[in-house]
C-alpha positions in Angstrom: -33.1 52.9 20.8 -29.7 51.3 21.6 -26.9 51.8 19.0 -24.1 49.3 18.8 -20.8 49.2 16.8 -20.4 46.9 13.9 -16.9 45.3 13.6 -15.1 43.3 11.0 -13.1 40.1 11.4 -10.0 42.2 12.5 -12.1 43.7 15.3 -12.1 47.1 13.7 -15.2 49.3 13.8 -16.7 49.6 10.3 -20.1 51.2 11.2 -23.0 51.3 13.6 -26.4 49.7 13.8 -29.5 50.6 15.8 -31.4 47.9 17.6 -35.1 47.7 18.4 -36.2 48.8 21.9 -38.9 46.2 21.9 -36.4 43.4 21.5 -33.1 44.6 23.1 -34.4 46.7 25.9 -36.8 44.4 27.7 -37.0 44.2 31.5 -35.7 40.9 32.9 -38.3 38.4 34.1 -36.4 35.4 35.2 -39.4 33.1 35.6 -40.2 33.2 31.9 -36.6 32.4 30.9 -36.6 29.5 33.5 -39.8 28.1 32.1 -38.6 28.1 28.5 -35.1 26.7 29.2 -36.6 24.0 31.4 -38.9 23.0 28.6 -36.0 22.9 26.2 -34.0 20.6 28.5 -37.0 18.4 29.1 -37.5 18.0 25.3 -34.0 16.7 25.0 -34.6 13.8 27.3 -34.7 10.4 25.6 -37.4 9.0 27.9 -36.3 5.5 27.1 -35.8 4.2 30.7 -37.8 1.0 31.2 -38.3 -1.6 33.9 -40.3 -4.8 34.0 -43.2 -5.3 36.3 -43.9 -8.8 37.8 -46.4 -9.4 35.0 -43.7 -9.0 32.3 -41.1 -11.4 33.7 -40.5 -14.6 31.8 -40.4 -17.0 34.8 -42.5 -20.1 35.1 -45.6 -20.3 37.2 -44.0 -23.0 39.4 -44.0 -22.5 43.1 -40.4 -22.0 44.2 -40.6 -24.4 47.1 -43.1 -26.1 49.4 -45.6 -24.0 51.3 -44.7 -25.7 54.6 -41.9 -27.5 56.5 -39.1 -25.4 55.1 -38.9 -22.8 57.9 -39.0 -20.0 55.3 -41.6 -17.5 54.5 -44.3 -18.5 52.0 -43.5 -17.8 48.4 -45.8 -18.4 45.4 -43.7 -17.0 42.5 -40.2 -15.9 41.6 -41.7 -12.8 40.1 -42.2 -11.2 43.5 -40.7 -7.7 43.8 -39.3 -8.8 47.2 -37.0 -11.3 45.5 -33.7 -10.6 43.7 -34.5 -10.7 39.9 -38.2 -10.0 40.6 -40.4 -7.4 39.1 -40.1 -3.7 39.9 -42.8 -1.8 41.7 -43.8 1.5 40.0 -40.6 1.5 38.0 -40.0 3.9 35.0 -41.6 3.3 31.7 -40.9 5.0 28.3 -42.5 8.4 28.2 -42.3 11.7 26.4 -41.0 14.5 28.7 -41.3 17.2 26.1 -43.7 20.1 26.4 -43.8 23.6 24.8 -44.7 26.8 26.5 -47.0 29.2 24.5 -45.4 31.0 21.6 -45.9 34.3 23.3 -43.8 33.2 26.3 -41.1 31.7 24.1 -40.7 34.9 22.2 -40.7 37.1 25.3 -38.0 34.9 26.9 -35.9 35.3 23.8 -36.2 39.0 24.0 -35.2 39.0 27.6 -32.0 37.0 27.1 -31.1 39.2 24.1 -31.6 42.3 26.2 -29.5 40.8 29.0 -26.6 40.1 26.5 -26.7 43.7 25.3 -26.9 45.0 28.9 -23.9 43.0 30.0 -21.8 44.0 26.9 -21.7 40.4 25.6 -23.4 41.1 22.3 -21.2 41.6 19.2 -22.4 42.5 15.7 -20.1 41.3 12.9 -20.0 42.9 9.5 -19.7 39.6 7.6 -18.3 36.1 8.1 -17.4 33.9 5.1 -14.8 31.2 4.4 -13.6 30.0 1.0 -13.1 26.5 2.3 -13.7 24.3 5.4 -10.7 25.2 7.6 -10.9 25.1 11.4 -7.5 26.9 11.7 -8.8 29.9 9.8 -11.9 30.1 11.9 -9.9 29.9 15.1 -7.7 32.7 13.8 -10.8 34.9 13.4 -11.7 34.1 17.0 -8.3 35.2 18.2 -8.6 38.5 16.2 -12.0 39.1 17.8 -10.6 38.1 21.2 -13.6 35.7 21.9 -13.4 32.0 22.7 -16.8 30.9 23.9 -19.3 32.3 21.4 -22.6 31.6 19.7 -22.6 32.8 16.1 -26.0 33.6 14.5 -26.0 33.6 10.7 -28.9 34.7 8.4 -28.8 31.5 6.4 -27.0 28.2 6.3 -23.2 28.5 5.5 -21.7 25.0 5.2 -18.0 26.2 5.3 -18.6 28.2 8.5 -20.6 25.5 10.2 -18.1 22.8 9.5 -15.1 24.9 10.3 -16.4 25.8 13.7 -17.8 22.4 14.9 -14.5 21.1 16.3 -13.8 24.2 18.4 -14.9 23.8 22.0 -17.3 26.4 23.3 -18.2 27.6 19.8 -21.5 27.0 18.0 -23.1 28.4 14.8 -26.8 28.7 14.5 -29.2 30.1 11.9 -31.7 32.7 12.9 -34.5 30.1 12.9 -32.7 28.0 15.5 -31.9 30.8 17.9 -33.0 29.8 21.4 -32.6 30.8 25.0 -30.6 27.9 26.2 -27.8 28.3 23.6 -27.6 32.0 24.2 -27.2 31.6 27.9 -24.8 28.7 27.5 -22.3 30.8 25.6 -20.3 33.8 26.9 -20.6 36.0 23.8 -23.4 36.3 21.3 -22.2 37.2 17.8 -24.8 38.4 15.3 -24.0 39.0 11.7 -25.3 42.3 10.4 -27.8 40.6 8.2 -29.1 38.5 11.1 -30.3 41.6 13.0 -33.3 42.4 10.8 -34.1 38.7 10.5 -34.2 38.4 14.3 -36.4 41.5 14.6 -38.8 40.1 12.0 -39.1 36.9 13.9 -39.7 38.5 17.3 -41.7 41.6 16.4 
């Protein structure tokens, strides 16, 4: 069972916490993480690209020019995909790109990336994090004290002051335990868990 230090906002050790082997000591399986992250990115696509087929163009049915005696190829409609401004052949239509892997795979992928963060010494457990007011400068000062600049903070519940104070800092994001996901963990250098978030994550993934 891995044991990790718990630090305060001054980066001083204030205790230790033991982590579950079933969550933080999982062998890497890249294909599962790839599947889950790909599904997340597909779900973010708007899917609003749209083109008109020849049947949807608002041109008249008039023949563009005479069938014969012009020296040009025959043309029966301006809607032809061969003409500029004509319809599109097999163009994109609005569609839903989202799909969800099974819950078992999503949970296992989350365990794998958490284990990878611990293995690479990019996991930090923070004793507490609270702000009396919305102040980006104060939050940035805490980051300097912890010597981290690209981090994902995981809080046990919503904290408006922390969330608003961090949103203007590049490379920093605050998530609740329910929103923890593979893409955001991999997209940030350091994963910062509040002490109270650890049992909540274990309850979610066990």
